[in-house]
N, C-alpha and C positions, 0 to 999 in steps of 0.2 A: 552386276550392279542393279539396285532396286530403284534408281533414280534416273530419269531421262530429261535432259534440258532440250526443249524443242523451240527453235527460233524460226518464226514464220517470216518469210522474206518475199517481198515483191519489189523488184527493181531496186534493191538496196545493196548492190555490190559494194558501193563506197563504204557503207556501214560495216559490212562483213569484213572487208579488208582492214578497217580501222579497229574494230572491237573484238572480232572473233578470236584472234590470237590470245588476247587477254583472258577471254572466257576459257579457252583451252588451258592456259597456264594455271588459272585459279580453280578449275573444276574437273579436269580430266581424271583426277585421282578418285573422284567420288560419283561420277555420273557419265552416262552416254551423252554425247553431244550430237544433236540432229538438227539439220536445217531443212525445213519444209518449204519448198519453193512454190509460190503461188503463180506459176506461169510467167516468170520474169523473162524479159527480152533484152536485158542488159549484160548477158553473159555470166550471171551469178553462178549458175550450176556448173558451167565449164570451168570457171575460176576455182570453185571449191574442189572439184575433182582433180584439178591440176596441181593446186598449191596447198590444199589442206585435206589430203586423203584420209586423215584420221577422223574427219567429221562425216557422219552418215548423212545421206541426202535422200529426201523424199521429194520427187519432182512431180508436181501436179500440172496438168496441161493448161488450166485457166485460172484466173484470179477469182477465188471464191470469197474474198474478203477475210477479215480477221476471224469472224465467227465460223463461217463455213470451212475456211482453210484449216483452222485448228481441229474442227470436228473430223475432217477427212484424214488429217495427218495423225492425230492421236488414236484413231481407230486402227492404225497400223503399228502402234507402239505398245509393246508388252512391258509394263513397268508398274511398280507400286506407287511411285510418286512421279507426277509430271511437273516440270518447271516451264512455264510459259515466259519467254524472255524476248523483249523487243530487240531488233538488230542494232538499234542506236543506243544501247545501254553498255556502259563500262562497269564491269564487276570489280570487286575488291577481294583481297585474300580472305579465305575462310567463309565467304558468304553462303556457299551452298551447304556447308556442314552445319552452320547455324540454323538455316531454315529447315533442314531435314530433322535436326534434333528437336526443334520447336514443335514440329508435328508429331514426332515419335513420342514425345513426353506428354502429348495432349491427344489421346485417342478420340476424343469427342470433337476435335477441330478438323474441319475439312480442308482449309486452305489458310495460307498466311503470306504476308508480304514483308520485305525489308523496308528500311528508311530509304526514300527516294530523293536524292538531291540533284540539283541542276548540274549538268556536265560543264556548262560555261562558267559556273560559279559554285564551287564545292561548299560554300558557306550558306547557300540558300536552298530551300525546298523547291522541288520541281512540280509543275502543275499536275502531272498524271500520278496521283497516288500519295505523294508527300509522306505524311506519317499516319496513313490509314484513312479510309473513306467512310463518310456518313451520308445520310440523305434526309431531307426535310419532308414535311407533310405534303408538299406539293410536287415532290419528285425531283427537286433540284439537288444534285450531288455536290458535296464539298469535302474538304479534307482537314485534318489537323495540319496546319502549315499552309493551307491554300483555301481561300474563300473567293469564288468566282475568279477574277483575273489577278487578285492580290496574293502573292506568295510571301511567306515570312522568311527571315534569316534563321538559320539553325543555330540556336544558342544552347542546345541541350534541353530545351523545354519539353521535348517529346522523347526523351531517352527512357523508354520503358517498354514493357510488354503489356499489351491489352487487347481486348476484343474490339472489333470495329464492325461496321455494317457491311462494308465491301472492301475488297483488296484489289489493287490495281492489276490490270492485265499486262502492264509493262514489265512486271517481274512478279510472277505469281507461282507459288508452289501449291499444288493441290493433289489430294489423294485420288488416284485413278478410279477407285471404287465410288467415290463421291461424285466425280465428274460424270461417270457413266450412269449412276443411279438417277441423277438429275436430268439426264438426256442430253448432256453437253450444252453447248451454246445454242441460242436461237439463231439459226443461220439466216433467217429473214432480216435480222438487224444489220447484217453485213459487217458493220464496224461502228464502234462507239456505243457505250452503255451496255454492251453484251456481258461484260464481267459483273456489272451491277445486277443485271437481271439474273445471272447465274448464282451470285451470292445470295440474292433475295430468295431464290428458290431453295438453296441449301439451308438458309435460315429457317424457312418454313418446314423443312424436313427434320429440323432439330439439331443441325450441325452448328458449330461455332466458326467464326472467321477471325483471324488474328493478325496482329502486327508486332514485329520485334525490331527494336533499334539496334540490336547487337549485330545486325548485318546491314551493310550499306551498299547501294549501287548509285551510279551517276547517269542520268538520262538526258539525252539531247532534247527529245520531244519533237513531235511533228515530223518525224523522219519520213513517213509515208504520205501523210496529209497534214499540211501546215496548220498551225493554230488559227491563222487568219483566213483559212479557206472557206468560201461560201458552201462548198460541199460538206465540210465538217459541220457548219451551222445547220444545214438541212438534216444530216444524220442525227445530230444531237437532239434537235427539237422533235423530229419524228419518233425516234427511238424512246425518248423520255416519256412521251404520251403512251406509247405502246407498253412500256414496262409498267407504268401506273395501272393501265387497264388490265393487265394480266394479274396484278397482285393485290389491288385494293379490295377491301371488303364491300359486299354488295350494297349495303345501306349508305355508304359514303361515296361510292364511285362516281355517281352523276354529279354531285356537288364538287368533288375534288377535280374531276376532269374539266368541268366548266370553269372553275376557278383558275386552273392551270392555263387553259386556253386564253382567258382574259389577261393573265400575266404575260403570256407569249405575245399577245397583241401589243401590250405596252413595250415589250422588248423589241418588237418590230418597229414601233414608232421611234424608239431610242436609236436603233440602227439607222433609220432614215434621217433622223435629225443630226446624226453624227456624220452623215455623208456616205453611209454604207447601204445604199439602196439595194445592192445585190444580195446582201445578207437579209434585209427585210423581206425581199421576194422569196428567199429560201424558207423563211418561217411559214409563209403562206403555202408553199409547195409541201412542206412537211405536214401541215394540217390536212391538206387534201389527201395525201398518201395515207395518213392515219385513219381517216374516215373510210377509205377503201379497205383497210385492214380489219375493220371492226368484226366482221364475221369470224375471221380466223382467230382473232384475239380472244373472243369469247369461247371458242372451242379450246383454246390453250388454257383458259381459266379452269375449265373442267378437268383437264389433265393434271394441272398443278394441285388442284384441290384433293385429288386422289393420292398424291404423294405426301400430303401434309401430315406431320407427326410432331407433336410437342413444339410448335413454332417458337423460335428464339429470335427476337428482333432487336437485340442489343445494338445501339447506335442510331436508332430512329430519333430524329429531332422534331419535337412536336411544336414547332414554330415555323414561320416563314423565313428562310435564310435570305431571300430577296429583300424582305422588309428590313431585316436586321442590317443588311449590307448597305442598301441604297437609301433608306429612310433614317435609320438610327446611326449609320456611319460606322458600324462595327467591321473591323477588317481582320481580326485575329480570332482563332478558335477560342482562345482563353477569354475573350470578351463576350462570348455567347452565354445564354442562360443555361448554365450547367444542369439546373434542376429539370430542364425539359429535354435532356438527352438521356436515353435509357442507359444506365450504367451496368445493369445486370439483366439476365434473361427475364423477360416478362411477356405476357400476352398483350398485344397491342390492338387498339381498335382499328388500326390501319392494315391489319393482316386479314386473311380470309380464314381465321381460325375456326375449326370445327366446333360445333356446339352440341 
């Protein structure tokens, strides 16, 4: 088989017991199924070996996070296509065949994702990925079907195939050659924003990133780290600044980073006003960690510049999604200024394009 489904697990035995049998049912005909265990202490590995011996196991001694865990696991997998799948995802019949064909028919596409709906409500999009990811000029990610905390019902409005800026790590099929050429995930990010960082890198290398509604999965979300976790707030704010610093063009980086930090300050004030002082504190922690990272991030900029080739930044939104959401009150992707979203490959002033 030329496809390997790799499920990264950390103390997620309950999700493996609940969803892995369905993954086997829908996918074993087309792919190897591997669980990469990130040093779990809940008996996940023992359960797998006892009850699902058809599943391959890569047991790692410590928790390396999403980014580091996948880097170490995929280095041990020989396959043409990798599928990164969260343990709290329920698949549907034919999903793997659709994603594989989508990439096979598009040799210039590095990765793609399916439609991601909420497991608790199959009629609504799920926060992580929805109908394909985008990013605004300040580094805030959003999706068709999800802007910040607002998710849309699925009424078929995104039943299509199209290029997006980033594809969700909750269910991502990616060419092994592209993953390795980009250097894999940035392990320092640990978790959150790492797939956006990788997709941005691939875009700069000239690859496309895609979405297809012909395959659907159902995601619980927050299986390893809940959406309301202060730790998640810290990782998101720290990693977002890091990703911007790695990818923005030199003549706009100082302005954009300063602007983003000011927006983060307002976000912290909003957390505090809403009674979430712990989240406000995490924003400050994230900024301090980001400052300590600056020397490493500028070294990474040089590495990425050397990889760049005919950058394609389809899906960059040249407005502030925070302004559109909280000032203008726009809650749906279809309400955004479509003229400010790159619909076709173009050179963007927010890339570090070679001149």
